[in-house]
N, C-alpha and C positions, 0 to 999 in steps of 0.2 A: 685431130683436136683432142685435147686431154679430157678424160672423164671428169665430171664435176667433183671438185674437192678431193681428188685422189692423187693428183700430181701437181707439184709446185712448178709453176711456169714462170721462170725468172730470166732476166737479161742482165748483162753487165749494166750497172747503173748509168754510165755515161752513154751507152747505146740507146737505152730507153729514153733518156732525156733528149738525145738528138732526134729520135723518131717523133717524140711528142712535139718538139719545137717545129719540126718539118710539117706535122699535121696542123698545128695551130696557125702557121703562116698560110698554108693552103686552104684552111677552113673546111677541109673534107678528109675523110678517112683515106690513108694512103697504103694501108696494109690490111690483109684479112678479108673476111666475107663481106664487110661493109664498104669495101674500097670504092671510092668515088661518091659515096653518100655524104651529105653535109653533117658536120658535128652538131650534136644537140648542146644545149647550155650545160647540162650535167657533164657531158663528155669533155667540153671545153674546160670545165672546172677541174676534172680529173687530170687533164694534161698540164694545166698550170700548177696544180697542187702536188702532182707527182705522188699519189697515194700508194703506189705499188712498191715503194722503196723497202718496206720491211721484208717482203718476200724476196726481193732482189738481193738484199744484204744477207739474208739467211741462206739463200742458194749459193751465193758466192763464198760465204764462210764454209759451208759444207763441202763445196767443190775443193777448196784449198785444203781442208782437213783431210779429205780422202786422198788428194794428191800427195800430201806430206806423208801419209801413212803407207800408201801402196805404190804411188807413182804411175798408176794406170789411168789414163785419161778417159777411156770408155767407162770404166767402173765409177770414176769420180763424177762424170756427167750423169750417170744413172742415179747414183747416190744423192746428188744434190737436188734432184727432182722428187725424191721420195719424201713424204711427209711423215713425221712421227717415228722415224726409225733411228736407231743408234748405229754407230760405226761398227761393222761386223768384222770379226777376225777373218781375214782372207789369207789363204795360203799363198805366200810369196815365194816364188822359186828363186833360189840363191845359186847362181852359176859360179861362185868363187871357189867352190870345192871345200874340203875339210882341212 
């Protein structure tokens, strides 16, 4: 589990929405440490309101930004989860020769 407020925890927006719809139909948690427990009224509201979208869109934007710059999926995944950092100049090996 991520340390509080140190790592952006994002999903592709359509995947989060699908998971939320699944949980709302089942009326219980289907993932994580609360799996099998009933959703509270607040949690039902979160799932219908989809309040996590800002973090999801920011993470997806940063992932695509790093992929365009470096083409390295592992680095892009790490970069998209960092909060408050700028795209770093990463040495990209060029195999085309001089």
